[in-house]
C-alpha positions as CSV (number, residue, x, y, z in Angstrom):
1,X,70.1,28.4,-12.9
2,X,66.8,29.4,-11.0
3,X,63.9,31.2,-12.3
4,X,63.2,34.7,-11.0
5,X,62.0,35.2,-7.4
6,X,64.0,32.2,-6.2
7,X,61.7,29.7,-8.1
8,X,63.1,26.4,-9.2
9,X,62.2,24.3,-12.3
10,X,61.5,20.8,-11.6
11,X,64.9,19.5,-12.9
12,X,66.6,22.1,-10.7
13,X,64.8,21.1,-7.5
14,X,65.4,17.5,-8.4
15,X,69.1,18.1,-8.5
16,X,69.0,20.2,-5.3
17,X,67.1,17.7,-3.4
18,X,68.9,14.6,-4.7
19,X,65.7,12.9,-6.0
20,X,64.4,12.3,-9.4
21,X,62.0,14.6,-11.6
22,X,59.7,11.6,-11.8
23,X,59.3,11.5,-8.0
24,X,58.4,15.3,-8.0
25,X,55.9,14.7,-10.9
26,X,54.3,11.9,-8.8
27,X,54.0,14.1,-5.9
28,X,52.3,16.6,-8.2
29,X,49.9,13.9,-9.5
30,X,48.8,12.8,-6.1
31,X,48.5,16.5,-4.8
32,X,51.1,16.1,-2.1
33,X,53.3,18.8,-3.6
34,X,51.7,20.8,-6.4
35,X,53.8,23.7,-7.7
36,X,52.8,26.7,-9.7
37,X,52.7,26.7,-13.5
38,X,54.3,29.2,-15.8
39,X,51.6,30.6,-17.9
40,X,53.5,30.5,-21.2
41,X,55.7,27.3,-20.9
42,X,53.6,25.4,-18.4
43,X,56.8,24.5,-16.6
44,X,56.4,23.5,-12.9
45,X,57.9,26.2,-10.8
46,X,58.7,25.6,-7.1
47,X,58.7,28.4,-4.5
48,X,60.8,28.6,-1.2
49,X,57.6,27.5,0.5
50,X,57.5,24.4,-1.8
51,X,61.2,23.6,-1.0
52,X,60.4,23.6,2.8
53,X,57.4,21.4,2.1
54,X,59.5,18.9,0.1
55,X,62.1,18.9,3.0
56,X,59.2,18.0,5.4
57,X,58.0,15.3,3.2
58,X,61.5,13.8,3.0
59,X,61.8,13.9,6.8
60,X,58.5,12.0,7.2
61,X,59.7,9.5,4.6
62,X,62.8,8.9,6.6
63,X,60.7,8.3,9.6
64,X,58.8,5.6,7.9
65,X,55.7,7.3,6.9
66,X,53.7,6.3,3.8
67,X,52.9,9.1,1.2
68,X,49.2,8.8,2.1
69,X,50.0,9.4,5.8
70,X,52.3,12.3,4.9
71,X,49.6,14.0,2.9
72,X,47.0,13.7,5.7
73,X,49.5,15.3,8.1
74,X,50.7,18.2,6.0
75,X,47.3,19.0,4.5
76,X,45.7,19.2,7.9
77,X,44.6,23.0,8.4
78,X,46.2,22.7,12.0
79,X,49.6,21.7,10.5
80,X,52.6,23.7,11.8
81,X,55.9,23.0,10.3
82,X,57.9,24.2,13.5
83,X,55.7,21.9,15.8
84,X,56.1,19.1,13.2
85,X,60.0,19.5,13.2
86,X,60.2,19.5,16.9
87,X,58.1,16.4,17.0
88,X,60.4,14.7,14.5
89,X,63.4,15.7,16.5
90,X,62.0,14.0,19.5
91,X,61.2,10.9,17.7
92,X,64.7,10.7,16.2
93,X,66.4,11.2,19.5
94,X,64.5,8.3,20.9
95,X,65.2,6.2,17.9
96,X,69.0,7.0,18.2
97,X,68.7,6.1,21.9
98,X,67.3,2.8,20.9
99,X,70.0,2.0,18.3
100,X,72.7,2.9,20.8
101,X,71.3,0.1,23.1
102,X,71.2,-2.4,20.3
103,X,74.8,-1.3,19.2
104,X,76.1,-1.8,22.7
105,X,74.5,-5.3,22.9
106,X,76.1,-6.1,19.6
107,X,79.4,-5.0,20.9
108,X,79.1,-7.0,24.0
109,X,77.9,-10.0,22.1
110,X,81.0,-9.8,19.9
111,X,83.2,-9.7,22.8
112,X,81.5,-12.8,24.3
113,X,81.8,-14.7,21.0
114,X,85.5,-13.9,20.8
115,X,86.0,-15.1,24.4
116,X,86.9,-11.8,25.9
117,X,83.9,-11.6,28.3
118,X,81.1,-13.8,29.4
119,X,77.5,-12.6,28.6
120,X,74.4,-13.9,30.4
121,X,71.4,-15.0,28.5
122,X,69.3,-12.2,30.3
123,X,71.8,-9.7,29.0
124,X,71.4,-10.8,25.4
125,X,67.9,-9.5,25.4
126,X,68.2,-6.4,27.6
127,X,68.4,-4.0,24.8
128,X,65.2,-5.4,23.1
129,X,63.4,-5.1,26.4
130,X,64.6,-1.6,26.8
131,X,63.6,-0.7,23.2
132,X,60.1,-2.1,23.7
133,X,59.7,-0.1,27.0
134,X,60.8,3.1,25.3
135,X,58.1,2.5,22.6
136,X,55.4,1.7,25.0
137,X,56.2,4.4,27.3
138,X,56.1,6.9,24.5
139,X,52.9,5.5,22.9
140,X,51.0,5.2,26.2
141,X,52.6,8.2,28.1
142,X,49.4,10.2,28.5
143,X,47.4,7.1,29.9
144,X,50.3,6.2,32.2
145,X,50.7,9.6,33.6
146,X,46.8,9.7,34.2
147,X,46.4,6.4,35.7
148,X,49.7,5.6,37.5
149,X,52.2,7.5,39.5
150,X,55.9,7.7,38.4
151,X,57.1,5.3,40.9
152,X,54.5,2.6,39.8
153,X,55.8,2.9,36.1
154,X,59.3,2.8,37.4
155,X,58.9,-0.4,39.3
156,X,56.7,-1.9,36.5
157,X,59.6,-1.3,33.9
158,X,62.2,-2.7,36.3
159,X,60.0,-5.8,36.8
160,X,59.7,-6.3,33.1
161,X,63.5,-5.8,32.4
162,X,64.3,-8.4,35.0
163,X,62.3,-11.2,33.4
164,X,64.2,-14.3,32.4
165,X,64.1,-15.9,28.9
166,X,62.2,-18.7,30.4
167,X,59.6,-16.3,32.0
168,X,59.2,-14.5,28.8
169,X,58.5,-17.8,27.0
170,X,56.0,-18.9,29.7
171,X,54.2,-15.5,29.5
172,X,53.9,-15.8,25.8
173,X,52.4,-19.3,26.2
174,X,50.0,-18.0,28.9
175,X,48.8,-15.2,26.7
176,X,47.9,-17.6,23.9
177,X,46.0,-19.8,26.5
178,X,44.3,-16.7,27.8
179,X,43.3,-15.7,24.3
180,X,41.6,-19.2,23.9
181,X,39.6,-18.8,27.0
182,X,38.5,-15.3,25.8
183,X,37.3,-16.8,22.6
184,X,35.4,-19.5,24.6
185,X,33.9,-17.0,27.0
186,X,32.6,-14.5,24.4
187,X,31.2,-17.3,22.2
188,X,29.1,-18.6,25.2
189,X,27.9,-15.0,25.5
190,X,27.4,-14.9,29.3
191,X,29.7,-12.6,31.3
192,X,28.6,-14.2,34.5
193,X,29.6,-17.8,34.0
194,X,32.5,-19.9,35.1
195,X,34.5,-19.5,31.8
196,X,34.2,-15.6,32.0
197,X,35.4,-15.6,35.6
198,X,38.3,-17.7,34.5
199,X,39.0,-15.2,31.7
200,X,39.0,-12.4,34.3
201,X,41.3,-14.2,36.6
202,X,43.7,-15.2,33.8
203,X,43.7,-11.4,32.7
204,X,44.6,-10.5,36.4
205,X,47.6,-13.0,36.2
206,X,48.6,-11.6,32.8
207,X,48.7,-8.1,34.3
208,X,50.8,-9.1,37.2
209,X,53.5,-10.1,34.8
210,X,53.9,-6.4,34.4
211,X,52.5,-4.6,37.4
212,X,54.6,-4.5,40.7
213,X,51.5,-4.2,42.7
214,X,47.7,-5.1,42.2
215,X,44.4,-3.4,43.0
216,X,40.9,-4.2,41.9
217,X,40.1,-0.5,41.1
218,X,43.2,-0.2,38.8
219,X,42.3,-3.4,37.1
220,X,38.6,-2.5,36.5
221,X,39.6,1.1,35.3
222,X,42.1,-0.5,32.9
223,X,39.4,-2.7,31.2
224,X,37.0,0.3,31.1
225,X,39.6,2.1,29.1
226,X,39.9,-0.8,26.8
227,X,36.3,0.2,25.6
228,X,37.1,3.8,25.4
229,X,40.6,4.2,23.8
230,X,40.5,3.1,20.1
231,X,44.1,1.7,20.3
232,X,43.3,-0.7,23.2
233,X,39.7,-1.6,22.0
234,X,41.1,-2.5,18.5
235,X,43.7,-4.8,19.9
236,X,40.9,-6.8,21.7
237,X,38.2,-6.4,19.0
238,X,40.7,-7.6,16.4
239,X,41.0,-10.9,18.5
240,X,37.1,-11.1,18.5
241,X,34.6,-8.5,17.7
242,X,33.1,-7.0,20.9
243,X,35.7,-8.5,23.2
244,X,36.8,-5.3,24.8
245,X,33.4,-4.6,26.1
246,X,32.6,-8.1,26.9
247,X,35.8,-8.3,29.2
248,X,34.8,-5.1,31.0
249,X,31.3,-6.3,31.8
250,X,32.8,-9.7,32.9
251,X,35.3,-7.8,35.0
252,X,32.6,-5.8,36.9
253,X,31.1,-9.0,37.9
254,X,34.5,-10.6,38.8
255,X,35.4,-7.6,40.9
256,X,32.1,-7.8,42.8
257,X,32.9,-11.3,44.1
């Protein structure tokens, strides 16, 4: 079956892993998983280490990673398979928790449709809000822990979850209106004018949809972070090049008034 020293030929590994030989050849072609070659036959021979690498690749694929992303991760000199598996475990547990919330909502919706129970409109979207909170809390955990205490985050999450369907709709419309004012302000290229001050005031109102309390210092610190953290600056600069910095410069003037 296998070739000395627990080495596997390509067809043997394909059967073991439940994938095609063609897939393994493709991984070799793109230098994602490159096995040794038998000097005489030139057969691809996979070691135990290659098998572990293949398992890791398949884990990442299940988590939605593209092959290019997987290659960047596992080829990094600091890559550690144990740490990688621990990170995957954490992500999967969070995803499972998210699915459990959605499954519960489906069950409650079915009961409501069958006439067994009544389901409020707010309840219909509770799982999606919880899911969004879980994703955001995980993505921005470091920033939240650094800038806000646990009680602030807890109250903020509660405030968001209690929003009604109409409030969510109004906020979405308000966000679009705020973006329009941002475009107008940055095109005028003057962080001190009336339009820029309106932009800052609208940004404050936008934040208060989420924040339980408001302070000028927290707001200014947040807009400064927009200019320093690539994830935040990309969001604003994708709306308009240079918007993150422009908003911060205008906010310093707005706060001084």
